[in-house]
C-alpha positions as CSV (number, residue, x, y, z in Angstrom):
1,X,219.7,125.6,177.2
2,X,223.1,124.1,177.5
3,X,224.1,121.9,180.4
4,X,226.7,124.0,181.9
5,X,225.1,127.5,181.2
6,X,221.8,126.0,182.6
7,X,223.9,124.9,185.7
8,X,225.5,127.8,186.2
9,X,222.6,130.0,186.5
10,X,221.0,127.6,188.6
11,X,223.8,127.8,191.3
12,X,223.7,131.8,190.9
13,X,219.7,132.2,191.7
14,X,218.3,129.2,193.3
15,X,218.2,127.1,196.7
16,X,217.2,123.7,196.3
17,X,215.1,121.5,199.0
18,X,216.6,119.2,201.4
19,X,220.5,119.9,200.2
20,X,223.5,121.4,201.4
21,X,224.2,123.5,198.7
22,X,227.8,123.4,199.3
23,X,227.9,119.8,197.8
24,X,227.3,121.0,194.5
25,X,230.6,122.5,194.3
26,X,231.7,119.1,193.6
27,X,228.3,116.9,193.1
28,X,227.1,118.3,189.6
29,X,223.3,119.0,189.1
30,X,221.3,116.9,186.6
31,X,219.5,119.3,184.5
32,X,216.0,117.6,183.1
33,X,214.8,118.6,179.9
34,X,211.6,116.3,179.7
35,X,210.0,112.7,181.3
36,X,208.3,109.9,179.3
37,X,207.3,107.2,181.4
38,X,209.5,106.0,184.1
39,X,212.2,107.8,182.6
40,X,213.9,111.2,182.8
41,X,216.0,112.8,180.1
42,X,218.6,115.4,180.4
43,X,219.2,118.5,178.4
44,X,222.1,116.0,176.7
45,X,219.7,113.1,175.9
46,X,220.8,110.9,178.8
47,X,218.0,108.6,180.3
48,X,217.5,107.8,183.9
49,X,215.3,105.6,185.5
50,X,213.3,107.5,188.2
51,X,213.2,104.6,190.3
52,X,211.8,107.0,193.0
53,X,208.9,108.7,191.7
54,X,210.2,112.1,191.2
55,X,209.9,112.1,195.5
56,X,207.3,109.1,195.3
57,X,204.6,111.4,193.4
58,X,204.7,110.2,190.2
59,X,202.3,107.2,190.1
60,X,201.9,106.4,185.9
61,X,205.2,108.0,184.7
62,X,205.9,111.3,183.5
63,X,203.8,113.1,180.7
64,X,201.5,110.4,181.0
65,X,198.8,111.2,178.3
66,X,195.3,110.6,180.1
67,X,196.4,113.2,183.0
68,X,198.3,115.8,180.8
69,X,195.1,115.6,178.6
70,X,192.5,116.5,181.5
71,X,194.7,119.0,182.5
72,X,194.9,120.8,179.5
73,X,191.2,120.8,178.7
74,X,190.7,122.2,182.2
75,X,193.0,124.7,181.7
76,X,190.6,125.7,178.4
77,X,187.6,126.5,181.0
78,X,188.8,127.3,184.6
79,X,191.8,127.2,185.8
80,X,191.5,128.8,189.3
81,X,188.4,130.0,191.2
82,X,188.5,131.0,195.1
83,X,187.0,128.0,196.8
84,X,185.4,130.5,199.6
85,X,181.8,130.7,198.6
86,X,182.4,129.5,195.3
87,X,182.3,125.8,193.8
88,X,183.1,124.1,190.9
89,X,182.3,120.4,188.9
90,X,185.8,119.2,189.3
91,X,186.1,119.6,192.8
92,X,182.5,117.9,193.7
93,X,182.9,115.0,191.6
94,X,186.4,114.7,193.0
95,X,184.9,114.6,196.7
96,X,182.3,112.3,195.7
97,X,184.8,110.1,194.1
98,X,187.6,109.9,196.8
99,X,184.9,109.3,199.5
100,X,183.4,106.3,197.6
101,X,186.9,104.7,197.5
102,X,188.2,105.6,200.7
103,X,187.7,103.6,203.9
104,X,184.1,103.3,204.9
105,X,182.5,106.1,207.1
106,X,184.4,108.7,205.9
107,X,182.1,111.8,205.0
108,X,183.8,115.2,203.9
109,X,186.8,116.4,202.3
110,X,188.9,119.4,202.9
111,X,191.5,120.5,200.3
112,X,194.5,121.9,200.6
113,X,197.5,122.2,198.5
114,X,200.7,119.7,199.8
115,X,201.2,116.8,202.2
116,X,202.5,119.1,205.3
117,X,199.6,121.6,204.6
118,X,197.1,118.4,204.9
119,X,198.9,117.3,208.4
120,X,198.5,120.9,209.5
121,X,194.5,120.4,208.4
122,X,194.3,117.3,210.4
123,X,195.9,118.7,213.6
124,X,194.0,121.7,213.7
125,X,190.9,120.1,213.1
126,X,191.3,117.6,215.7
127,X,192.3,120.0,218.1
128,X,189.5,122.4,217.4
129,X,187.1,119.5,217.5
130,X,187.7,119.2,221.5
131,X,187.3,122.6,221.8
132,X,183.9,122.9,219.9
133,X,182.8,119.9,221.8
134,X,183.8,121.3,224.9
135,X,187.1,119.4,225.4
136,X,189.5,122.5,225.3
137,X,191.9,120.5,227.7
138,X,192.4,118.1,225.1
139,X,195.7,119.7,223.4
140,X,197.9,116.8,222.8
141,X,199.2,114.5,220.2
142,X,200.8,111.2,220.4
143,X,203.2,110.1,217.5
144,X,205.3,107.2,216.9
145,X,208.7,107.5,217.4
146,X,210.7,107.5,213.8
147,X,208.1,109.5,212.1
148,X,207.7,111.8,209.7
149,X,204.7,114.1,208.5
150,X,206.1,117.1,206.8
151,X,208.1,120.3,207.7
152,X,205.7,123.0,208.4
153,X,205.8,123.8,212.3
154,X,203.2,121.5,213.3
155,X,204.0,118.7,211.1
156,X,207.5,118.8,212.5
157,X,206.2,119.0,216.0
158,X,204.6,115.7,215.5
159,X,207.6,114.4,213.9
160,X,210.4,112.4,215.2
161,X,213.2,112.6,212.7
162,X,215.6,114.4,214.0
163,X,217.8,115.5,210.6
164,X,214.7,117.6,210.1
165,X,213.2,118.3,213.6
166,X,216.0,119.4,216.0
167,X,217.1,122.7,214.3
168,X,213.7,123.8,214.9
169,X,212.4,122.2,218.0
170,X,212.3,125.6,220.3
171,X,209.4,126.7,218.0
172,X,207.5,123.4,218.4
173,X,204.7,122.2,220.6
174,X,205.2,119.1,222.8
175,X,204.3,115.7,221.7
176,X,203.8,112.7,223.2
177,X,205.9,109.7,221.6
178,X,204.9,106.1,221.3
179,X,207.8,103.5,220.6
180,X,206.9,102.7,216.8
181,X,206.2,99.0,215.7
182,X,209.2,98.8,213.5
183,X,209.5,95.3,212.8
184,X,213.7,96.0,212.3
185,X,213.8,96.6,216.2
186,X,212.2,93.1,216.8
187,X,213.9,91.1,219.4
188,X,215.5,87.9,219.1
189,X,212.9,85.2,217.8
190,X,210.1,87.8,217.9
191,X,208.0,87.9,214.6
192,X,206.9,91.4,213.4
193,X,203.4,90.8,214.6
194,X,204.8,90.1,218.0
195,X,206.5,93.7,217.7
196,X,203.3,95.3,216.6
197,X,201.3,93.8,219.7
198,X,204.1,94.5,222.1
199,X,204.2,98.1,221.0
200,X,200.5,98.3,221.1
201,X,200.9,97.2,225.2
202,X,203.2,100.5,225.3
203,X,200.4,102.8,223.4
204,X,197.8,101.5,225.7
205,X,200.0,102.7,228.9
206,X,200.3,105.9,227.5
207,X,196.8,106.3,226.7
208,X,196.1,105.2,230.3
209,X,198.2,108.2,231.5
210,X,197.0,110.8,229.1
211,X,194.3,110.2,227.1
212,X,192.3,112.8,228.7
213,X,194.3,115.4,227.4
214,X,195.1,113.7,223.9
215,X,193.3,115.3,220.9
216,X,194.9,112.5,218.6
217,X,197.0,109.8,217.2
218,X,198.9,110.1,214.1
219,X,200.6,107.2,212.1
220,X,202.2,106.6,208.7
221,X,200.2,103.2,208.1
222,X,202.6,100.4,207.1
223,X,205.8,102.3,206.2
224,X,207.4,105.1,207.9
225,X,208.6,106.4,204.8
226,X,211.0,109.4,205.5
227,X,212.2,107.5,208.6
228,X,214.4,105.2,206.5
229,X,211.7,103.0,205.4
230,X,210.7,101.2,208.3
231,X,207.8,99.1,208.2
232,X,205.5,97.4,210.6
233,X,203.0,94.5,210.6
234,X,199.3,95.4,209.8
235,X,198.2,94.2,212.9
236,X,199.1,97.3,214.8
237,X,196.6,99.4,212.9
238,X,193.7,97.3,214.0
239,X,194.8,97.6,217.5
240,X,195.7,101.3,217.3
241,X,192.0,101.9,216.0
242,X,190.8,99.8,218.7
243,X,192.6,101.6,221.4
244,X,191.9,105.0,219.6
245,X,188.0,103.9,220.2
246,X,188.4,102.8,223.9
247,X,190.3,106.0,225.1
248,X,187.9,108.2,222.8
249,X,190.8,109.9,220.6
250,X,191.1,110.4,217.2
251,X,193.1,108.7,214.7
252,X,195.3,110.6,212.2
253,X,196.2,108.2,209.3
254,X,199.0,109.9,207.1
255,X,198.8,108.3,203.8
256,X,200.4,110.8,202.2
257,X,203.3,108.8,200.9
258,X,201.5,105.7,201.1
259,X,198.5,106.2,199.5
260,X,197.2,105.2,195.9
261,X,198.4,101.6,195.6
262,X,202.1,102.0,197.1
263,X,201.4,99.2,199.6
264,X,199.6,97.0,197.5
265,X,196.0,98.2,198.2
266,X,194.6,101.5,197.2
267,X,194.8,102.4,200.7
268,X,197.3,101.4,203.3
269,X,194.4,101.5,206.0
270,X,192.8,98.7,203.9
271,X,195.4,96.0,205.2
272,X,194.6,95.6,208.7
273,X,193.2,92.5,209.4
274,X,189.8,92.1,211.0
275,X,189.5,92.4,214.7
276,X,187.3,89.2,214.9
277,X,187.5,86.4,212.9
278,X,185.1,86.6,209.9
279,X,185.1,90.3,210.2
280,X,185.9,93.1,207.5
281,X,189.4,94.0,207.4
282,X,190.7,97.6,206.8
283,X,190.3,100.2,209.5
284,X,189.0,104.0,209.0
285,X,191.0,106.6,210.9
286,X,189.0,110.0,211.9
287,X,191.3,111.6,209.7
288,X,192.7,110.3,206.7
289,X,195.6,112.7,204.9
290,X,196.3,112.5,201.2
291,X,198.7,114.3,198.5
292,X,201.8,113.3,196.7
293,X,200.2,110.8,194.2
294,X,196.8,112.1,194.2
295,X,197.3,113.7,190.8
296,X,199.5,111.1,189.5
297,X,202.6,113.3,190.4
298,X,201.4,116.3,187.8
299,X,200.6,118.7,190.6
300,X,200.5,120.2,194.0
301,X,197.8,118.9,196.1
302,X,196.2,117.6,199.2
303,X,193.1,116.6,200.9
304,X,192.1,115.9,204.2
305,X,188.9,113.2,204.4
306,X,187.2,113.3,207.5
307,X,183.8,111.8,209.3
308,X,180.3,113.1,209.7
309,X,180.8,113.3,213.7
310,X,184.0,115.8,213.4
311,X,182.0,117.8,210.6
312,X,179.1,118.1,212.6
313,X,181.1,119.9,215.3
314,X,181.9,122.6,213.2
315,X,178.5,123.1,211.7
316,X,176.5,126.1,213.7
317,X,175.7,129.7,213.3
318,X,178.9,131.7,212.8
319,X,178.4,134.0,216.2
320,X,179.2,130.2,218.1
321,X,182.9,130.6,216.6
322,X,183.2,127.2,215.5
323,X,183.6,127.7,212.0
324,X,187.1,126.0,210.8
325,X,188.7,129.2,209.3
326,X,191.8,127.4,207.7
327,X,192.3,128.3,204.4
328,X,194.9,128.2,201.2
329,X,194.6,130.5,198.0
330,X,194.7,127.4,195.8
331,X,191.6,125.2,198.0
332,X,190.2,122.9,195.6
333,X,192.0,124.2,192.2
334,X,190.1,122.8,189.2
335,X,193.3,121.8,187.5
336,X,194.7,120.0,190.6
337,X,191.3,118.6,190.9
338,X,190.7,117.4,187.4
339,X,194.4,115.8,187.6
340,X,193.4,113.9,190.5
341,X,189.9,112.8,188.7
342,X,192.1,111.5,185.9
343,X,194.4,109.6,188.4
344,X,191.2,108.1,189.8
345,X,190.2,107.1,186.4
346,X,193.3,105.0,185.8
347,X,192.8,103.0,189.0
348,X,189.3,102.5,188.1
349,X,189.7,101.6,184.1
350,X,193.0,99.5,184.4
351,X,194.4,96.5,186.5
352,X,196.9,98.9,188.4
353,X,196.5,97.0,191.8
354,X,197.1,93.6,190.2
355,X,200.1,94.7,187.8
356,X,201.7,96.2,191.1
357,X,201.7,93.1,192.9
358,X,203.4,91.2,190.2
359,X,206.2,93.9,189.6
360,X,206.4,93.8,193.4
361,X,206.8,90.1,193.5
362,X,209.5,90.6,191.1
363,X,211.6,93.2,192.8
364,X,211.2,91.0,195.9
365,X,212.7,88.1,194.1
366,X,215.8,90.3,192.6
367,X,216.5,91.9,195.7
368,X,216.5,89.0,198.2
369,X,220.3,87.5,197.4
370,X,221.5,91.1,199.3
371,X,219.9,89.5,202.6
372,X,223.1,87.6,202.4
373,X,225.4,90.6,201.9
374,X,227.8,91.2,204.7
375,X,226.7,94.9,205.1
376,X,223.0,94.5,204.9
377,X,221.3,94.5,207.9
378,X,218.0,94.1,206.1
379,X,216.0,93.8,203.0
380,X,212.6,95.0,203.6
381,X,209.5,95.6,201.1
382,X,205.8,96.4,201.4
383,X,204.2,96.8,198.1
384,X,206.4,98.6,195.7
385,X,208.2,100.0,198.3
386,X,211.6,98.5,199.2
387,X,214.4,99.0,201.2
388,X,218.5,97.8,201.7
389,X,219.9,99.0,205.1
390,X,223.5,99.1,205.3
391,X,225.6,98.7,208.1
392,X,229.3,98.3,209.1
393,X,228.7,95.1,211.3
394,X,225.9,92.5,210.4
395,X,226.1,91.0,213.4
396,X,225.6,93.9,215.7
397,X,223.8,96.2,213.0
398,X,226.5,98.5,214.1
399,X,226.0,101.9,211.4
400,X,228.6,103.4,209.4
401,X,229.5,106.9,210.7
402,X,226.9,109.2,209.5
403,X,230.0,111.3,208.1
404,X,231.1,109.1,205.5
405,X,227.8,109.1,203.9
406,X,227.7,106.1,202.2
407,X,224.1,106.3,200.9
408,X,225.3,109.4,198.9
409,X,227.9,107.0,197.2
410,X,225.5,105.0,196.4
411,X,223.2,107.3,194.9
412,X,225.7,108.7,192.7
413,X,226.9,104.8,191.8
414,X,223.4,105.1,190.4
415,X,223.2,107.7,188.5
416,X,226.2,107.0,186.6
417,X,224.3,104.1,185.8
418,X,221.1,105.8,184.7
419,X,219.3,105.3,187.5
420,X,217.8,108.1,190.0
421,X,218.0,106.5,193.3
422,X,218.0,109.0,196.9
423,X,219.2,106.8,199.6
424,X,217.9,108.0,203.6
425,X,221.2,108.2,205.0
426,X,222.6,104.6,204.6
427,X,218.9,103.0,203.5
428,X,218.8,102.6,199.9
429,X,215.3,102.4,198.6
430,X,213.0,102.2,195.3
431,X,209.5,103.4,195.3
432,X,209.5,103.4,191.2
433,X,205.9,104.3,189.2
434,X,203.6,101.8,188.3
435,X,204.5,102.0,184.4
436,X,208.0,100.2,185.1
437,X,208.4,97.0,183.0
438,X,210.0,94.0,184.3
439,X,213.2,94.6,182.8
440,X,213.5,97.8,184.3
441,X,212.9,96.2,187.6
442,X,215.7,94.2,186.7
443,X,217.9,97.4,186.4
444,X,216.6,98.7,189.4
445,X,217.4,95.7,191.7
446,X,220.9,95.2,189.8
447,X,221.8,99.5,190.5
448,X,220.6,98.8,194.0
449,X,223.0,95.7,194.4
450,X,225.9,97.5,192.6
451,X,225.3,100.5,194.9
452,X,225.9,98.6,197.9
453,X,228.9,97.5,196.6
454,X,230.1,101.1,196.0
455,X,228.6,102.4,199.1
456,X,230.5,99.4,201.4
457,X,234.3,99.7,199.7
């Protein structure tokens, strides 16, 4: 299909996500025909390096043959089956393998079909747990300022990104906000760890006042992704787990974006330092929400992992009304389960995380010179997630006016150079697939540097 015809037909029939469609009167759509590794190829054969992993979903490259073959094999035997009262081998095997690699102490897997749905499951399950154990007064949630957990109503309610949330505020339940441990907000001379400890004090005070009515605290471990890639010290996770234990509230870890190797470990929760010298690193949340990379970017899918204690609170005679009657038509979809199994097999059989560490180090080195740019307030990185924050004034960190859309200038500049970037406001970030080569890392960094110049003219 020809480019112009495809674009014309799209704009006459399709409504795209997270888009002011009026923009496409001046900003053309990019019609993609296929993908290969870290690259997307448009209908005219032009190649684009996918530096954002197609909204953070793609792990090992487009059309990755091992995952594609697994899906094809599954499709020849069973493509879908109702998951209430039925089961199948791929769903069972996937649950077993997820529990085997997840933080210790998680014991059950509940499947959903996207990240927002996973958050909804965790919120409902936590609330329903307290109801089932006779603590129905617990009906509130604590979230972090600047957080993002999805765009269904429950997920929006615990979010704090006004761009997505504000229009629907009248529809949302009230949540309590704790200040984010965002290292960017450090006071003069304060280290990221000190920021984390100070914010734990704030959370402690909030829990002292409200714990008796709180179901859970929800957090994006290490990186608040849609909240402009704000990053925090892993010490916060250790303290957060301790506070949740002290006050008897659940901890929901939203690893939808940061799970499956993005931060340098398979799960970000693994990086929490031990609470005691010589202790074991990592924390175990009460609910672990997974999606995006779980299928390597091939199919929409999600899973919520939880504890035996939570499961036991729902396990009773049907007449007690304690069952968790939440469902999705495609719960446990065999094709998605098989894609997720193939994804985990790649982690098992190849040194993915070791390779990522080398790629992350190269990306850090290539972006480091931007720290001296007069319009760059911060260059930050966790694993293979790197971000550059643009400001009008470096000394005061005064931002550019939002209406100037400096980030859009950087995105269009990158596209003209054959790289897909999608800044969050004036934060230019990269989250590439793990199959990128060193020279492609160099191209991403050079494109970001060029985009900074283009955005700040």
